ChimeraX commands (.cxc) that place a marker at each C-alpha (Angstrom):
marker #1 position -1.75,-130.96,-146.49 radius 0.5
marker #1 position 2.05,-131.20,-146.22 radius 0.5
marker #1 position 2.39,-133.56,-149.18 radius 0.5
marker #1 position 0.11,-131.34,-151.26 radius 0.5
marker #1 position 2.21,-128.26,-150.44 radius 0.5
marker #1 position 5.42,-130.06,-151.33 radius 0.5
marker #1 position 3.95,-131.37,-154.59 radius 0.5
marker #1 position 2.80,-127.86,-155.51 radius 0.5
marker #1 position 6.22,-126.40,-154.67 radius 0.5
marker #1 position 7.94,-129.07,-156.80 radius 0.5
marker #1 position 5.62,-128.13,-159.67 radius 0.5
marker #1 position 6.78,-124.51,-159.37 radius 0.5
marker #1 position 10.45,-125.48,-159.40 radius 0.5
marker #1 position 10.58,-128.36,-161.85 radius 0.5
marker #1 position 7.84,-127.29,-164.27 radius 0.5
marker #1 position 8.64,-123.58,-163.89 radius 0.5
marker #1 position 4.99,-122.88,-163.11 radius 0.5
marker #1 position 5.21,-119.17,-162.33 radius 0.5
marker #1 position 1.43,-118.76,-162.10 radius 0.5
marker #1 position 1.36,-121.31,-159.31 radius 0.5
marker #1 position 4.36,-119.58,-157.68 radius 0.5
marker #1 position 2.35,-116.37,-157.50 radius 0.5
marker #1 position -0.64,-118.25,-156.05 radius 0.5
marker #1 position 1.49,-119.91,-153.34 radius 0.5
marker #1 position 3.07,-116.69,-152.08 radius 0.5
marker #1 position 1.26,-114.74,-149.39 radius 0.5
marker #1 position 0.82,-111.05,-150.21 radius 0.5
marker #1 position 3.19,-110.12,-147.35 radius 0.5
marker #1 position 5.75,-112.92,-147.75 radius 0.5
marker #1 position 9.21,-112.17,-146.35 radius 0.5
marker #1 position 12.13,-113.34,-148.50 radius 0.5
marker #1 position 15.70,-113.73,-147.24 radius 0.5
marker #1 position 18.29,-114.08,-150.00 radius 0.5
marker #1 position 21.83,-115.31,-149.40 radius 0.5
marker #1 position 23.05,-112.42,-151.55 radius 0.5
marker #1 position 21.62,-109.45,-149.61 radius 0.5
marker #1 position 21.51,-108.50,-145.94 radius 0.5
marker #1 position 17.99,-107.14,-145.55 radius 0.5
marker #1 position 14.90,-109.23,-146.36 radius 0.5
marker #1 position 12.55,-108.37,-149.19 radius 0.5
marker #1 position 8.85,-107.92,-148.38 radius 0.5
marker #1 position 5.94,-108.78,-150.61 radius 0.5
marker #1 position 4.67,-111.15,-153.25 radius 0.5
marker #1 position 5.82,-109.26,-156.35 radius 0.5
marker #1 position 9.51,-108.92,-155.51 radius 0.5
marker #1 position 9.67,-112.42,-154.01 radius 0.5
marker #1 position 8.02,-113.96,-157.09 radius 0.5
marker #1 position 10.39,-112.03,-159.35 radius 0.5
marker #1 position 13.49,-113.16,-157.44 radius 0.5
marker #1 position 12.40,-116.80,-157.21 radius 0.5
marker #1 position 11.49,-116.90,-160.91 radius 0.5
marker #1 position 14.87,-115.39,-161.74 radius 0.5
marker #1 position 16.72,-117.97,-159.64 radius 0.5
marker #1 position 14.69,-120.84,-161.11 radius 0.5
marker #1 position 15.85,-119.60,-164.52 radius 0.5
marker #1 position 19.51,-119.09,-163.48 radius 0.5
marker #1 position 19.95,-122.44,-161.71 radius 0.5
marker #1 position 20.78,-125.35,-163.97 radius 0.5
marker #1 position 20.73,-129.08,-163.09 radius 0.5
marker #1 position 18.64,-128.26,-160.02 radius 0.5
marker #1 position 17.86,-131.17,-157.68 radius 0.5
marker #1 position 16.40,-131.57,-154.22 radius 0.5
marker #1 position 18.21,-134.24,-152.21 radius 0.5
marker #1 position 16.70,-134.31,-148.72 radius 0.5
marker #1 position 13.51,-132.78,-147.39 radius 0.5
marker #1 position 12.55,-132.19,-143.75 radius 0.5
marker #1 position 8.87,-131.41,-143.32 radius 0.5
marker #1 position 6.92,-130.19,-140.31 radius 0.5
marker #1 position 3.31,-129.10,-140.60 radius 0.5
marker #1 position 4.18,-125.48,-141.49 radius 0.5
marker #1 position 7.95,-125.54,-142.02 radius 0.5
marker #1 position 10.00,-127.18,-144.77 radius 0.5
marker #1 position 13.79,-127.48,-145.07 radius 0.5
marker #1 position 14.76,-128.60,-148.57 radius 0.5
marker #1 position 18.40,-129.39,-149.40 radius 0.5
marker #1 position 19.33,-128.68,-153.02 radius 0.5
marker #1 position 22.19,-128.63,-155.50 radius 0.5
marker #1 position 22.49,-126.80,-158.80 radius 0.5
marker #1 position 24.98,-125.15,-161.09 radius 0.5
marker #1 position 25.34,-121.44,-161.74 radius 0.5
marker #1 position 27.35,-121.05,-164.91 radius 0.5
marker #1 position 30.32,-123.35,-164.32 radius 0.5
marker #1 position 30.01,-123.26,-160.50 radius 0.5
marker #1 position 28.37,-125.98,-158.42 radius 0.5
marker #1 position 26.32,-124.89,-155.42 radius 0.5
marker #1 position 24.58,-126.56,-152.48 radius 0.5
marker #1 position 21.93,-124.98,-150.37 radius 0.5
marker #1 position 18.86,-125.14,-148.19 radius 0.5
marker #1 position 15.45,-123.59,-148.82 radius 0.5
marker #1 position 13.61,-122.83,-145.57 radius 0.5
marker #1 position 9.91,-122.34,-146.29 radius 0.5
marker #1 position 7.22,-121.42,-143.75 radius 0.5
marker #1 position 3.55,-121.78,-144.63 radius 0.5
marker #1 position 0.47,-120.29,-143.00 radius 0.5
marker #1 position -2.74,-122.17,-142.29 radius 0.5
marker #1 position -4.21,-121.02,-145.61 radius 0.5
marker #1 position -1.46,-122.85,-147.52 radius 0.5
marker #1 position 0.45,-119.70,-148.49 radius 0.5
marker #1 position 4.20,-119.18,-148.15 radius 0.5
marker #1 position 4.82,-116.46,-145.56 radius 0.5
marker #1 position 8.59,-116.81,-145.11 radius 0.5
marker #1 position 11.25,-118.03,-147.52 radius 0.5
marker #1 position 14.95,-118.13,-146.67 radius 0.5
marker #1 position 17.81,-119.48,-148.77 radius 0.5
marker #1 position 21.25,-120.48,-147.51 radius 0.5
marker #1 position 23.92,-121.43,-150.02 radius 0.5
marker #1 position 27.59,-122.36,-150.43 radius 0.5
marker #1 position 30.38,-122.21,-151.61 radius 0.5
marker #1 position 31.24,-118.54,-151.91 radius 0.5
marker #1 position 32.35,-118.72,-155.56 radius 0.5
marker #1 position 28.94,-120.13,-156.59 radius 0.5
marker #1 position 27.16,-117.58,-154.42 radius 0.5
marker #1 position 29.20,-114.78,-156.01 radius 0.5
marker #1 position 28.28,-116.03,-159.47 radius 0.5
marker #1 position 24.59,-116.08,-158.52 radius 0.5
marker #1 position 24.90,-112.59,-157.01 radius 0.5
marker #1 position 26.38,-111.22,-160.24 radius 0.5
marker #1 position 23.66,-112.73,-162.42 radius 0.5
marker #1 position 20.88,-111.64,-160.06 radius 0.5
marker #1 position 22.24,-108.10,-159.75 radius 0.5
marker #1 position 22.32,-107.71,-163.54 radius 0.5
marker #1 position 18.71,-108.86,-163.86 radius 0.5
marker #1 position 17.41,-106.86,-160.87 radius 0.5
marker #1 position 19.10,-103.74,-162.23 radius 0.5
marker #1 position 17.63,-104.29,-165.71 radius 0.5
marker #1 position 14.16,-104.77,-164.19 radius 0.5
marker #1 position 14.43,-101.55,-162.17 radius 0.5
marker #1 position 14.36,-103.17,-158.73 radius 0.5
marker #1 position 17.78,-101.71,-157.89 radius 0.5
marker #1 position 19.63,-98.71,-159.26 radius 0.5
marker link #1:1,2 radius 0.2
marker link #1:2,3 radius 0.2
marker link #1:3,4 radius 0.2
marker link #1:4,5 radius 0.2
marker link #1:5,6 radius 0.2
marker link #1:6,7 radius 0.2
marker link #1:7,8 radius 0.2
marker link #1:8,9 radius 0.2
marker link #1:9,10 radius 0.2
marker link #1:10,11 radius 0.2
marker link #1:11,12 radius 0.2
marker link #1:12,13 radius 0.2
marker link #1:13,14 radius 0.2
marker link #1:14,15 radius 0.2
marker link #1:15,16 radius 0.2
marker link #1:16,17 radius 0.2
marker link #1:17,18 radius 0.2
marker link #1:18,19 radius 0.2
marker link #1:19,20 radius 0.2
marker link #1:20,21 radius 0.2
marker link #1:21,22 radius 0.2
marker link #1:22,23 radius 0.2
marker link #1:23,24 radius 0.2
marker link #1:24,25 radius 0.2
marker link #1:25,26 radius 0.2
marker link #1:26,27 radius 0.2
marker link #1:27,28 radius 0.2
marker link #1:28,29 radius 0.2
marker link #1:29,30 radius 0.2
marker link #1:30,31 radius 0.2
marker link #1:31,32 radius 0.2
marker link #1:32,33 radius 0.2
marker link #1:33,34 radius 0.2
marker link #1:34,35 radius 0.2
marker link #1:35,36 radius 0.2
marker link #1:36,37 radius 0.2
marker link #1:37,38 radius 0.2
marker link #1:38,39 radius 0.2
marker link #1:39,40 radius 0.2
marker link #1:40,41 radius 0.2
marker link #1:41,42 radius 0.2
marker link #1:42,43 radius 0.2
marker link #1:43,44 radius 0.2
marker link #1:44,45 radius 0.2
marker link #1:45,46 radius 0.2
marker link #1:46,47 radius 0.2
marker link #1:47,48 radius 0.2
marker link #1:48,49 radius 0.2
marker link #1:49,50 radius 0.2
marker link #1:50,51 radius 0.2
marker link #1:51,52 radius 0.2
marker link #1:52,53 radius 0.2
marker link #1:53,54 radius 0.2
marker link #1:54,55 radius 0.2
marker link #1:55,56 radius 0.2
marker link #1:56,57 radius 0.2
marker link #1:57,58 radius 0.2
marker link #1:58,59 radius 0.2
marker link #1:59,60 radius 0.2
marker link #1:60,61 radius 0.2
marker link #1:61,62 radius 0.2
marker link #1:62,63 radius 0.2
marker link #1:63,64 radius 0.2
marker link #1:64,65 radius 0.2
marker link #1:65,66 radius 0.2
marker link #1:66,67 radius 0.2
marker link #1:67,68 radius 0.2
marker link #1:68,69 radius 0.2
marker link #1:69,70 radius 0.2
marker link #1:70,71 radius 0.2
marker link #1:71,72 radius 0.2
marker link #1:72,73 radius 0.2
marker link #1:73,74 radius 0.2
marker link #1:74,75 radius 0.2
marker link #1:75,76 radius 0.2
marker link #1:76,77 radius 0.2
marker link #1:77,78 radius 0.2
marker link #1:78,79 radius 0.2
marker link #1:79,80 radius 0.2
marker link #1:80,81 radius 0.2
marker link #1:81,82 radius 0.2
marker link #1:82,83 radius 0.2
marker link #1:83,84 radius 0.2
marker link #1:84,85 radius 0.2
marker link #1:85,86 radius 0.2
marker link #1:86,87 radius 0.2
marker link #1:87,88 radius 0.2
marker link #1:88,89 radius 0.2
marker link #1:89,90 radius 0.2
marker link #1:90,91 radius 0.2
marker link #1:91,92 radius 0.2
marker link #1:92,93 radius 0.2
marker link #1:93,94 radius 0.2
marker link #1:94,95 radius 0.2
marker link #1:95,96 radius 0.2
marker link #1:96,97 radius 0.2
marker link #1:97,98 radius 0.2
marker link #1:98,99 radius 0.2
marker link #1:99,100 radius 0.2
marker link #1:100,101 radius 0.2
marker link #1:101,102 radius 0.2
marker link #1:102,103 radius 0.2
marker link #1:103,104 radius 0.2
marker link #1:104,105 radius 0.2
marker link #1:105,106 radius 0.2
marker link #1:106,107 radius 0.2
marker link #1:107,108 radius 0.2
marker link #1:108,109 radius 0.2
marker link #1:109,110 radius 0.2
marker link #1:110,111 radius 0.2
marker link #1:111,112 radius 0.2
marker link #1:112,113 radius 0.2
marker link #1:113,114 radius 0.2
marker link #1:114,115 radius 0.2
marker link #1:115,116 radius 0.2
marker link #1:116,117 radius 0.2
marker link #1:117,118 radius 0.2
marker link #1:118,119 radius 0.2
marker link #1:119,120 radius 0.2
marker link #1:120,121 radius 0.2
marker link #1:121,122 radius 0.2
marker link #1:122,123 radius 0.2
marker link #1:123,124 radius 0.2
marker link #1:124,125 radius 0.2
marker link #1:125,126 radius 0.2
marker link #1:126,127 radius 0.2
marker link #1:127,128 radius 0.2
marker link #1:128,129 radius 0.2
marker link #1:129,130 radius 0.2
view
């Protein structure tokens, strides 16, 4: 099951399969962004944010992956504009194969700030923030 989950997640990220993204997210998924303090709750906002980040990140690569039966830690690198970033995706799955918790940690601050600016513009335009 673990390999299947990872393969499906890679399909979301590398093939930009947003239909599969929606299928993988539990209805009550909790999303923790490195750009905001409080977590976001629910499939719709989480899918929107992840799709946005998949679009913003360029030259995205996973380097190392630590897998337990229901918890993944995936180390990545990407560029945001002209800034290089490194980070970790922490993904928790339930027994039904749905993502119930997703947390992103990222550095350095200048890359994170660039991501925050791009995300804020898009979230504002979509009406998620005022």
